[in-house]
PDB file of N, H, CA, C and O in Angstrom:
ATOM      1  N   MET A   1       0.717  -1.122  -0.064  1.00  0.00           N
ATOM      2  CA  MET A   1      -0.077   0.174   0.120  1.00  0.00           C
ATOM      3  C   MET A   1       0.915   1.102  -0.011  1.00  0.00           C
ATOM      4  O   MET A   1       2.065   0.907   0.382  1.00  0.00           O
ATOM      5  N   SER A   2       0.455   2.308  -0.651  1.00  0.00           N
ATOM      6  H   SER A   2      -0.480   2.467  -0.970  1.00  0.00           H
ATOM      7  CA  SER A   2       1.313   3.548  -0.605  1.00  0.00           C
ATOM      8  C   SER A   2       0.397   4.497   0.584  1.00  0.00           C
ATOM      9  O   SER A   2      -0.736   4.258   1.001  1.00  0.00           O
ATOM     10  N   LYS A   3       1.172   5.458   0.894  1.00  0.00           N
ATOM     11  H   LYS A   3       2.092   5.652   0.556  1.00  0.00           H
ATOM     12  CA  LYS A   3       0.935   6.638   1.607  1.00  0.00           C
ATOM     13  C   LYS A   3       1.079   7.865   1.085  1.00  0.00           C
ATOM     14  O   LYS A   3       2.004   8.288   0.390  1.00  0.00           O
ATOM     15  N   GLY A   4       0.085   8.430   1.468  1.00  0.00           N
ATOM     16  H   GLY A   4      -0.667   8.087   2.032  1.00  0.00           H
ATOM     17  CA  GLY A   4       0.007   9.954   0.895  1.00  0.00           C
ATOM     18  C   GLY A   4      -0.947  10.893   1.772  1.00  0.00           C
ATOM     19  O   GLY A   4      -1.501  10.549   2.816  1.00  0.00           O
ATOM     20  N   THR A   5      -1.032  12.097   1.176  1.00  0.00           N
ATOM     21  H   THR A   5      -0.582  12.377   0.328  1.00  0.00           H
ATOM     22  CA  THR A   5      -1.820  13.025   1.800  1.00  0.00           C
ATOM     23  C   THR A   5      -2.960  13.683   0.794  1.00  0.00           C
ATOM     24  O   THR A   5      -2.657  14.114  -0.318  1.00  0.00           O
ATOM     25  N   VAL A   6      -4.223  13.705   1.287  1.00  0.00           N
ATOM     26  H   VAL A   6      -4.469  13.354   2.191  1.00  0.00           H
ATOM     27  CA  VAL A   6      -5.067  14.314   0.546  1.00  0.00           C
ATOM     28  C   VAL A   6      -4.868  15.875  -0.111  1.00  0.00           C
ATOM     29  O   VAL A   6      -5.075  16.820   0.651  1.00  0.00           O
ATOM     30  N   LYS A   7      -4.509  16.125  -1.380  1.00  0.00           N
ATOM     31  H   LYS A   7      -4.341  15.357  -1.999  1.00  0.00           H
ATOM     32  CA  LYS A   7      -4.297  17.373  -1.842  1.00  0.00           C
ATOM     33  C   LYS A   7      -5.955  18.263  -1.574  1.00  0.00           C
ATOM     34  O   LYS A   7      -6.314  19.105  -0.750  1.00  0.00           O
ATOM     35  N   PHE A   8      -6.525  17.693  -2.511  1.00  0.00           N
ATOM     36  H   PHE A   8      -6.234  17.009  -3.180  1.00  0.00           H
ATOM     37  CA  PHE A   8      -7.970  18.319  -2.705  1.00  0.00           C
ATOM     38  C   PHE A   8      -8.826  16.934  -2.722  1.00  0.00           C
ATOM     39  O   PHE A   8      -8.478  15.753  -2.704  1.00  0.00           O
ATOM     40  N   PHE A   9     -10.378  17.723  -2.776  1.00  0.00           N
ATOM     41  H   PHE A   9     -10.661  18.682  -2.791  1.00  0.00           H
ATOM     42  CA  PHE A   9     -11.284  16.176  -2.654  1.00  0.00           C
ATOM     43  C   PHE A   9     -12.537  17.359  -2.922  1.00  0.00           C
ATOM     44  O   PHE A   9     -12.558  18.376  -2.229  1.00  0.00           O
ATOM     45  N   ASN A  10     -13.375  17.159  -3.795  1.00  0.00           N
ATOM     46  H   ASN A  10     -13.358  16.333  -4.358  1.00  0.00           H
ATOM     47  CA  ASN A  10     -14.653  17.972  -4.035  1.00  0.00           C
ATOM     48  C   ASN A  10     -15.645  16.727  -3.794  1.00  0.00           C
ATOM     49  O   ASN A  10     -15.816  15.739  -4.508  1.00  0.00           O
ATOM     50  N   GLU A  11     -16.237  17.069  -2.594  1.00  0.00           N
ATOM     51  H   GLU A  11     -16.099  17.872  -2.014  1.00  0.00           H
ATOM     52  CA  GLU A  11     -17.103  15.876  -2.190  1.00  0.00           C
ATOM     53  C   GLU A  11     -18.679  15.856  -3.035  1.00  0.00           C
ATOM     54  O   GLU A  11     -19.336  14.831  -3.213  1.00  0.00           O
ATOM     55  N   SER A  12     -19.059  17.174  -3.467  1.00  0.00           N
ATOM     56  H   SER A  12     -18.524  18.007  -3.322  1.00  0.00           H
ATOM     57  CA  SER A  12     -20.225  17.255  -4.418  1.00  0.00           C
ATOM     58  C   SER A  12     -19.924  16.538  -5.857  1.00  0.00           C
ATOM     59  O   SER A  12     -20.820  15.889  -6.397  1.00  0.00           O
ATOM     60  N   LYS A  13     -18.639  16.673  -6.462  1.00  0.00           N
ATOM     61  H   LYS A  13     -17.910  17.200  -6.023  1.00  0.00           H
ATOM     62  CA  LYS A  13     -18.448  16.210  -7.629  1.00  0.00           C
ATOM     63  C   LYS A  13     -17.701  14.628  -7.340  1.00  0.00           C
ATOM     64  O   LYS A  13     -17.335  14.071  -8.375  1.00  0.00           O
ATOM     65  N   GLY A  14     -17.515  14.071  -6.383  1.00  0.00           N
ATOM     66  H   GLY A  14     -17.812  14.523  -5.542  1.00  0.00           H
ATOM     67  CA  GLY A  14     -16.859  12.835  -5.946  1.00  0.00           C
ATOM     68  C   GLY A  14     -15.577  12.712  -6.229  1.00  0.00           C
ATOM     69  O   GLY A  14     -15.160  11.558  -6.133  1.00  0.00           O
ATOM     70  N   PHE A  15     -14.522  13.817  -6.664  1.00  0.00           N
ATOM     71  H   PHE A  15     -14.861  14.755  -6.742  1.00  0.00           H
ATOM     72  CA  PHE A  15     -13.282  13.247  -6.961  1.00  0.00           C
ATOM     73  C   PHE A  15     -12.403  14.199  -6.641  1.00  0.00           C
ATOM     74  O   PHE A  15     -12.766  15.373  -6.574  1.00  0.00           O
ATOM     75  N   GLY A  16     -10.973  13.778  -6.371  1.00  0.00           N
ATOM     76  H   GLY A  16     -10.678  12.824  -6.426  1.00  0.00           H
ATOM     77  CA  GLY A  16     -10.018  14.354  -5.891  1.00  0.00           C
ATOM     78  C   GLY A  16      -8.356  13.913  -6.154  1.00  0.00           C
ATOM     79  O   GLY A  16      -8.078  13.212  -7.127  1.00  0.00           O
ATOM     80  N   PHE A  17      -7.569  14.261  -5.452  1.00  0.00           N
ATOM     81  H   PHE A  17      -7.796  14.830  -4.661  1.00  0.00           H
ATOM     82  CA  PHE A  17      -6.158  14.244  -5.775  1.00  0.00           C
ATOM     83  C   PHE A  17      -5.357  13.591  -4.547  1.00  0.00           C
ATOM     84  O   PHE A  17      -5.444  14.203  -3.482  1.00  0.00           O
ATOM     85  N   ILE A  18      -4.825  12.779  -4.564  1.00  0.00           N
ATOM     86  H   ILE A  18      -4.755  12.282  -5.429  1.00  0.00           H
ATOM     87  CA  ILE A  18      -3.598  12.426  -3.445  1.00  0.00           C
ATOM     88  C   ILE A  18      -2.180  12.658  -3.865  1.00  0.00           C
ATOM     89  O   ILE A  18      -1.564  12.233  -4.842  1.00  0.00           O
ATOM     90  N   VAL A  19      -1.806  13.467  -2.846  1.00  0.00           N
ATOM     91  H   VAL A  19      -2.306  13.812  -2.052  1.00  0.00           H
ATOM     92  CA  VAL A  19      -0.092  13.119  -3.546  1.00  0.00           C
ATOM     93  C   VAL A  19       0.799  12.275  -2.327  1.00  0.00           C
ATOM     94  O   VAL A  19       0.811  12.372  -1.100  1.00  0.00           O
ATOM     95  N   GLU A  20       1.539  11.392  -3.311  1.00  0.00           N
ATOM     96  H   GLU A  20       1.530  11.313  -4.308  1.00  0.00           H
ATOM     97  CA  GLU A  20       2.058  10.238  -2.655  1.00  0.00           C
ATOM     98  C   GLU A  20       3.539  10.603  -1.952  1.00  0.00           C
ATOM     99  O   GLU A  20       4.437  11.309  -2.412  1.00  0.00           O
ATOM    100  N   ASP A  21       3.480   9.829  -0.593  1.00  0.00           N
ATOM    101  H   ASP A  21       2.751   9.255  -0.219  1.00  0.00           H
ATOM    102  CA  ASP A  21       4.509  10.636   0.154  1.00  0.00           C
ATOM    103  C   ASP A  21       5.845  10.414  -0.322  1.00  0.00           C
ATOM    104  O   ASP A  21       6.670  11.277  -0.022  1.00  0.00           O
ATOM    105  N   GLU A  22       6.251   9.363  -1.052  1.00  0.00           N
ATOM    106  H   GLU A  22       5.581   8.663  -1.296  1.00  0.00           H
ATOM    107  CA  GLU A  22       7.596   8.927  -1.287  1.00  0.00           C
ATOM    108  C   GLU A  22       7.864   9.455  -2.486  1.00  0.00           C
ATOM    109  O   GLU A  22       9.059   9.694  -2.659  1.00  0.00           O
ATOM    110  N   THR A  23       7.139   9.720  -3.381  1.00  0.00           N
ATOM    111  H   THR A  23       6.168   9.526  -3.240  1.00  0.00           H
ATOM    112  CA  THR A  23       7.535  10.251  -4.992  1.00  0.00           C
ATOM    113  C   THR A  23       7.282  11.625  -5.095  1.00  0.00           C
ATOM    114  O   THR A  23       8.043  12.431  -5.630  1.00  0.00           O
ATOM    115  N   ASN A  24       6.104  11.905  -4.526  1.00  0.00           N
ATOM    116  H   ASN A  24       5.486  11.250  -4.091  1.00  0.00           H
ATOM    117  CA  ASN A  24       5.314  13.568  -4.659  1.00  0.00           C
ATOM    118  C   ASN A  24       4.410  13.566  -5.723  1.00  0.00           C
ATOM    119  O   ASN A  24       3.717  14.542  -6.010  1.00  0.00           O
ATOM    120  N   ASN A  25       4.392  12.292  -6.432  1.00  0.00           N
ATOM    121  H   ASN A  25       4.954  11.499  -6.199  1.00  0.00           H
ATOM    122  CA  ASN A  25       3.133  11.944  -7.500  1.00  0.00           C
ATOM    123  C   ASN A  25       1.815  12.193  -7.156  1.00  0.00           C
ATOM    124  O   ASN A  25       1.364  11.863  -6.059  1.00  0.00           O
ATOM    125  N   GLU A  26       1.140  12.770  -8.041  1.00  0.00           N
ATOM    126  H   GLU A  26       1.506  13.038  -8.932  1.00  0.00           H
ATOM    127  CA  GLU A  26      -0.643  13.148  -7.756  1.00  0.00           C
ATOM    128  C   GLU A  26      -1.339  12.049  -8.272  1.00  0.00           C
ATOM    129  O   GLU A  26      -1.132  11.862  -9.471  1.00  0.00           O
ATOM    130  N   HIS A  27      -2.099  11.270  -7.727  1.00  0.00           N
ATOM    131  H   HIS A  27      -2.267  11.422  -6.753  1.00  0.00           H
ATOM    132  CA  HIS A  27      -3.092  10.249  -8.133  1.00  0.00           C
ATOM    133  C   HIS A  27      -4.569  10.936  -7.807  1.00  0.00           C
ATOM    134  O   HIS A  27      -5.097  11.457  -6.824  1.00  0.00           O
ATOM    135  N   PHE A  28      -4.914  10.667  -9.079  1.00  0.00           N
ATOM    136  H   PHE A  28      -4.485  10.244  -9.877  1.00  0.00           H
ATOM    137  CA  PHE A  28      -6.566  10.846  -9.368  1.00  0.00           C
ATOM    138  C   PHE A  28      -7.078   9.935  -7.931  1.00  0.00           C
ATOM    139  O   PHE A  28      -6.386   9.102  -7.346  1.00  0.00           O
ATOM    140  N   VAL A  29      -8.336  10.315  -7.603  1.00  0.00           N
ATOM    141  H   VAL A  29      -8.899  10.992  -8.078  1.00  0.00           H
ATOM    142  CA  VAL A  29      -9.051   9.317  -6.628  1.00  0.00           C
ATOM    143  C   VAL A  29     -10.711   9.913  -6.662  1.00  0.00           C
ATOM    144  O   VAL A  29     -11.099  11.057  -6.430  1.00  0.00           O
ATOM    145  N   HIS A  30     -11.462   8.767  -7.015  1.00  0.00           N
ATOM    146  H   HIS A  30     -11.146   7.837  -7.203  1.00  0.00           H
ATOM    147  CA  HIS A  30     -12.838   8.886  -7.002  1.00  0.00           C
ATOM    148  C   HIS A  30     -13.677   8.242  -6.117  1.00  0.00           C
ATOM    149  O   HIS A  30     -13.514   7.119  -5.639  1.00  0.00           O
ATOM    150  N   VAL A  31     -14.655   9.073  -5.910  1.00  0.00           N
ATOM    151  H   VAL A  31     -14.787   9.985  -6.299  1.00  0.00           H
ATOM    152  CA  VAL A  31     -15.588   8.470  -4.484  1.00  0.00           C
ATOM    153  C   VAL A  31     -15.367   6.876  -4.423  1.00  0.00           C
ATOM    154  O   VAL A  31     -14.820   6.283  -3.493  1.00  0.00           O
ATOM    155  N   SER A  32     -15.894   6.296  -5.591  1.00  0.00           N
ATOM    156  H   SER A  32     -16.338   6.778  -6.346  1.00  0.00           H
ATOM    157  CA  SER A  32     -16.099   4.882  -5.932  1.00  0.00           C
ATOM    158  C   SER A  32     -14.830   4.020  -5.284  1.00  0.00           C
ATOM    159  O   SER A  32     -15.038   2.886  -4.854  1.00  0.00           O
ATOM    160  N   GLY A  33     -13.402   4.662  -5.234  1.00  0.00           N
ATOM    161  H   GLY A  33     -13.233   5.584  -5.583  1.00  0.00           H
ATOM    162  CA  GLY A  33     -12.515   4.195  -4.657  1.00  0.00           C
ATOM    163  C   GLY A  33     -12.272   4.118  -3.202  1.00  0.00           C
ATOM    164  O   GLY A  33     -11.268   3.578  -2.737  1.00  0.00           O
ATOM    165  N   LEU A  34     -13.240   4.685  -2.456  1.00  0.00           N
ATOM    166  H   LEU A  34     -14.056   5.123  -2.834  1.00  0.00           H
ATOM    167  CA  LEU A  34     -12.903   5.272  -1.079  1.00  0.00           C
ATOM    168  C   LEU A  34     -13.365   4.217  -0.266  1.00  0.00           C
ATOM    169  O   LEU A  34     -14.492   3.778  -0.495  1.00  0.00           O
ATOM    170  N   ILE A  35     -12.620   3.684   0.738  1.00  0.00           N
ATOM    171  H   ILE A  35     -11.705   4.041   0.925  1.00  0.00           H
ATOM    172  CA  ILE A  35     -13.235   3.073   1.901  1.00  0.00           C
ATOM    173  C   ILE A  35     -13.866   4.087   3.266  1.00  0.00           C
ATOM    174  O   ILE A  35     -14.847   3.833   3.965  1.00  0.00           O
ATOM    175  N   ASP A  36     -13.156   5.010   3.334  1.00  0.00           N
ATOM    176  H   ASP A  36     -12.359   5.216   2.766  1.00  0.00           H
ATOM    177  CA  ASP A  36     -13.396   6.291   4.529  1.00  0.00           C
ATOM    178  C   ASP A  36     -13.464   7.405   3.737  1.00  0.00           C
ATOM    179  O   ASP A  36     -12.725   7.676   2.791  1.00  0.00           O
ATOM    180  N   LYS A  37     -14.620   8.200   4.275  1.00  0.00           N
ATOM    181  H   LYS A  37     -15.221   7.980   5.044  1.00  0.00           H
ATOM    182  CA  LYS A  37     -14.807   9.356   4.071  1.00  0.00           C
ATOM    183  C   LYS A  37     -13.500  10.404   4.237  1.00  0.00           C
ATOM    184  O   LYS A  37     -13.039  10.646   5.352  1.00  0.00           O
ATOM    185  N   ILE A  38     -12.922  11.034   2.940  1.00  0.00           N
ATOM    186  H   ILE A  38     -13.297  10.838   2.033  1.00  0.00           H
ATOM    187  CA  ILE A  38     -11.645  11.789   3.092  1.00  0.00           C
ATOM    188  C   ILE A  38     -12.028  13.062   3.179  1.00  0.00           C
ATOM    189  O   ILE A  38     -13.242  13.244   3.099  1.00  0.00           O
ATOM    190  N   SER A  39     -11.183  14.220   3.352  1.00  0.00           N
ATOM    191  H   SER A  39     -10.196  14.072   3.417  1.00  0.00           H
ATOM    192  CA  SER A  39     -10.937  15.650   3.269  1.00  0.00           C
ATOM    193  C   SER A  39      -9.722  16.076   3.092  1.00  0.00           C
ATOM    194  O   SER A  39      -8.820  15.345   3.503  1.00  0.00           O
ATOM    195  N   GLN A  40      -9.406  17.229   2.505  1.00  0.00           N
ATOM    196  H   GLN A  40     -10.138  17.823   2.170  1.00  0.00           H
ATOM    197  CA  GLN A  40      -8.404  17.424   2.431  1.00  0.00           C
ATOM    198  C   GLN A  40      -7.542  17.682   3.427  1.00  0.00           C
ATOM    199  O   GLN A  40      -8.035  18.211   4.424  1.00  0.00           O
ATOM    200  N   GLY A  41      -6.139  17.406   3.434  1.00  0.00           N
ATOM    201  H   GLY A  41      -5.739  16.977   2.624  1.00  0.00           H
ATOM    202  CA  GLY A  41      -5.413  17.153   4.341  1.00  0.00           C
ATOM    203  C   GLY A  41      -5.042  15.940   5.233  1.00  0.00           C
ATOM    204  O   GLY A  41      -4.069  15.787   5.972  1.00  0.00           O
ATOM    205  N   ASP A  42      -6.140  15.079   4.945  1.00  0.00           N
ATOM    206  H   ASP A  42      -6.930  15.204   4.345  1.00  0.00           H
ATOM    207  CA  ASP A  42      -6.103  13.800   5.659  1.00  0.00           C
ATOM    208  C   ASP A  42      -4.833  12.757   5.411  1.00  0.00           C
ATOM    209  O   ASP A  42      -4.614  12.580   4.213  1.00  0.00           O
ATOM    210  N   GLU A  43      -4.272  12.295   5.986  1.00  0.00           N
ATOM    211  H   GLU A  43      -4.450  12.438   6.959  1.00  0.00           H
ATOM    212  CA  GLU A  43      -3.353  10.938   5.842  1.00  0.00           C
ATOM    213  C   GLU A  43      -3.741   9.778   5.313  1.00  0.00           C
ATOM    214  O   GLU A  43      -4.463   9.106   6.049  1.00  0.00           O
ATOM    215  N   VAL A  44      -3.471   9.305   4.198  1.00  0.00           N
ATOM    216  H   VAL A  44      -2.884   9.852   3.600  1.00  0.00           H
ATOM    217  CA  VAL A  44      -4.405   7.875   3.624  1.00  0.00           C
ATOM    218  C   VAL A  44      -3.257   6.797   3.164  1.00  0.00           C
ATOM    219  O   VAL A  44      -2.067   6.996   2.922  1.00  0.00           O
ATOM    220  N   GLU A  45      -3.963   5.683   3.130  1.00  0.00           N
ATOM    221  H   GLU A  45      -4.930   5.522   3.327  1.00  0.00           H
ATOM    222  CA  GLU A  45      -2.922   4.720   2.573  1.00  0.00           C
ATOM    223  C   GLU A  45      -3.960   4.251   1.544  1.00  0.00           C
ATOM    224  O   GLU A  45      -5.173   4.342   1.729  1.00  0.00           O
ATOM    225  N   TYR A  46      -3.431   3.783   0.536  1.00  0.00           N
ATOM    226  H   TYR A  46      -2.445   3.709   0.386  1.00  0.00           H
ATOM    227  CA  TYR A  46      -4.381   3.584  -0.811  1.00  0.00           C
ATOM    228  C   TYR A  46      -3.342   2.446  -1.675  1.00  0.00           C
ATOM    229  O   TYR A  46      -2.135   2.264  -1.517  1.00  0.00           O
ATOM    230  N   ASP A  47      -4.238   1.814  -2.573  1.00  0.00           N
ATOM    231  H   ASP A  47      -5.218   1.962  -2.701  1.00  0.00           H
ATOM    232  CA  ASP A  47      -3.670   0.982  -3.755  1.00  0.00           C
ATOM    233  C   ASP A  47      -3.610   1.847  -5.052  1.00  0.00           C
ATOM    234  O   ASP A  47      -4.330   2.818  -5.288  1.00  0.00           O
ATOM    235  N   LEU A  48      -2.942   1.497  -5.600  1.00  0.00           N
ATOM    236  H   LEU A  48      -2.357   0.709  -5.408  1.00  0.00           H
ATOM    237  CA  LEU A  48      -2.656   2.141  -7.271  1.00  0.00           C
ATOM    238  C   LEU A  48      -3.545   1.141  -8.067  1.00  0.00           C
ATOM    239  O   LEU A  48      -3.599  -0.023  -7.671  1.00  0.00           O
ATOM    240  N   ARG A  49      -4.288   1.556  -9.237  1.00  0.00           N
ATOM    241  H   ARG A  49      -4.243   2.502  -9.558  1.00  0.00           H
ATOM    242  CA  ARG A  49      -4.761   0.877 -10.060  1.00  0.00           C
ATOM    243  C   ARG A  49      -4.726   1.945 -11.206  1.00  0.00           C
ATOM    244  O   ARG A  49      -4.872   3.164 -11.108  1.00  0.00           O
ATOM    245  N   GLU A  50      -4.463   1.070 -12.475  1.00  0.00           N
ATOM    246  H   GLU A  50      -4.344   0.081 -12.554  1.00  0.00           H
ATOM    247  CA  GLU A  50      -4.424   2.070 -13.645  1.00  0.00           C
ATOM    248  C   GLU A  50      -5.881   2.276 -14.248  1.00  0.00           C
ATOM    249  O   GLU A  50      -6.794   1.477 -14.453  1.00  0.00           O
ATOM    250  N   GLY A  51      -5.788   3.317 -14.406  1.00  0.00           N
ATOM    251  H   GLY A  51      -5.046   3.966 -14.240  1.00  0.00           H
ATOM    252  CA  GLY A  51      -7.061   3.902 -14.907  1.00  0.00           C
ATOM    253  C   GLY A  51      -7.061   4.393 -16.198  1.00  0.00           C
ATOM    254  O   GLY A  51      -6.099   4.039 -16.879  1.00  0.00           O
ATOM    255  N   ARG A  52      -7.974   5.197 -16.781  1.00  0.00           N
ATOM    256  H   ARG A  52      -8.755   5.485 -16.227  1.00  0.00           H
ATOM    257  CA  ARG A  52      -7.996   5.658 -18.321  1.00  0.00           C
ATOM    258  C   ARG A  52      -7.330   6.619 -18.366  1.00  0.00           C
ATOM    259  O   ARG A  52      -6.894   6.756 -19.509  1.00  0.00           O
ATOM    260  N   LYS A  53      -6.909   7.622 -17.504  1.00  0.00           N
ATOM    261  H   LYS A  53      -7.263   7.512 -16.576  1.00  0.00           H
ATOM    262  CA  LYS A  53      -5.528   8.747 -17.886  1.00  0.00           C
ATOM    263  C   LYS A  53      -4.396   8.502 -16.792  1.00  0.00           C
ATOM    264  O   LYS A  53      -3.844   9.491 -16.309  1.00  0.00           O
ATOM    265  N   GLY A  54      -3.991   7.092 -16.340  1.00  0.00           N
ATOM    266  H   GLY A  54      -4.439   6.289 -16.733  1.00  0.00           H
ATOM    267  CA  GLY A  54      -3.108   7.183 -15.399  1.00  0.00           C
ATOM    268  C   GLY A  54      -3.499   6.327 -14.083  1.00  0.00           C
ATOM    269  O   GLY A  54      -4.600   5.792 -13.951  1.00  0.00           O
ATOM    270  N   MET A  55      -2.540   6.269 -13.198  1.00  0.00           N
ATOM    271  H   MET A  55      -1.646   6.704 -13.305  1.00  0.00           H
ATOM    272  CA  MET A  55      -2.842   5.639 -12.029  1.00  0.00           C
ATOM    273  C   MET A  55      -3.724   6.532 -11.169  1.00  0.00           C
ATOM    274  O   MET A  55      -3.640   7.734 -10.920  1.00  0.00           O
ATOM    275  N   ASN A  56      -4.946   5.226 -10.632  1.00  0.00           N
ATOM    276  H   ASN A  56      -5.015   4.250 -10.834  1.00  0.00           H
ATOM    277  CA  ASN A  56      -5.925   5.750  -9.839  1.00  0.00           C
ATOM    278  C   ASN A  56      -5.793   5.307  -8.268  1.00  0.00           C
ATOM    279  O   ASN A  56      -5.784   4.093  -8.067  1.00  0.00           O
ATOM    280  N   ALA A  57      -5.687   6.207  -7.096  1.00  0.00           N
ATOM    281  H   ALA A  57      -5.695   7.193  -7.259  1.00  0.00           H
ATOM    282  CA  ALA A  57      -5.958   5.578  -5.973  1.00  0.00           C
ATOM    283  C   ALA A  57      -7.323   4.732  -5.764  1.00  0.00           C
ATOM    284  O   ALA A  57      -8.424   5.193  -6.067  1.00  0.00           O
ATOM    285  N   VAL A  58      -7.191   3.852  -5.388  1.00  0.00           N
ATOM    286  H   VAL A  58      -6.297   3.478  -5.141  1.00  0.00           H
ATOM    287  CA  VAL A  58      -8.323   2.773  -4.629  1.00  0.00           C
ATOM    288  C   VAL A  58      -8.026   2.301  -3.506  1.00  0.00           C
ATOM    289  O   VAL A  58      -6.887   2.424  -3.056  1.00  0.00           O
ATOM    290  N   ASN A  59      -9.021   1.660  -2.834  1.00  0.00           N
ATOM    291  H   ASN A  59      -9.946   1.560  -3.199  1.00  0.00           H
ATOM    292  CA  ASN A  59      -8.930   1.044  -1.325  1.00  0.00           C
ATOM    293  C   ASN A  59      -8.303   2.051  -0.501  1.00  0.00           C
ATOM    294  O   ASN A  59      -7.408   1.835   0.316  1.00  0.00           O
ATOM    295  N   VAL A  60      -9.010   3.546  -0.860  1.00  0.00           N
ATOM    296  H   VAL A  60      -9.737   3.722  -1.523  1.00  0.00           H
ATOM    297  CA  VAL A  60      -8.215   4.677   0.094  1.00  0.00           C
ATOM    298  C   VAL A  60      -8.976   4.632   1.596  1.00  0.00           C
ATOM    299  O   VAL A  60     -10.174   4.789   1.833  1.00  0.00           O
ATOM    300  N   LYS A  61      -8.086   4.415   2.347  1.00  0.00           N
ATOM    301  H   LYS A  61      -7.113   4.287   2.154  1.00  0.00           H
ATOM    302  CA  LYS A  61      -8.776   4.757   3.992  1.00  0.00           C
ATOM    303  C   LYS A  61      -7.807   5.662   4.455  1.00  0.00           C
ATOM    304  O   LYS A  61      -6.729   5.801   3.877  1.00  0.00           O
ATOM    305  N   VAL A  62      -8.183   6.398   5.643  1.00  0.00           N
ATOM    306  H   VAL A  62      -9.059   6.285   6.113  1.00  0.00           H
ATOM    307  CA  VAL A  62      -7.503   7.107   6.434  1.00  0.00           C
ATOM    308  C   VAL A  62      -6.667   6.718   7.464  1.00  0.00           C
ATOM    309  O   VAL A  62      -7.209   5.849   8.148  1.00  0.00           O
ATOM    310  N   ILE A  63      -5.678   6.988   7.805  1.00  0.00           N
ATOM    311  H   ILE A  63      -5.238   7.694   7.250  1.00  0.00           H
ATOM    312  CA  ILE A  63      -4.684   6.268   8.594  1.00  0.00           C
ATOM    313  C   ILE A  63      -4.603   7.330   9.822  1.00  0.00           C
ATOM    314  O   ILE A  63      -3.848   7.120  10.771  1.00  0.00           O
TER     315      ILE A  63
END
């Protein structure tokens, strides 16, 4: 599992971005990939899965 910080999450639109701790890469996250409710600034763990436009964060949970 990767670890990172929620950079942005728009609850009404159901998507946002997570910045990975080790690489500083940004990963797209969709509400369908969440285990826990997330907000900007939350520390999270997640898996990466190939999406249509790159890697997406899935199985996202707050740590």
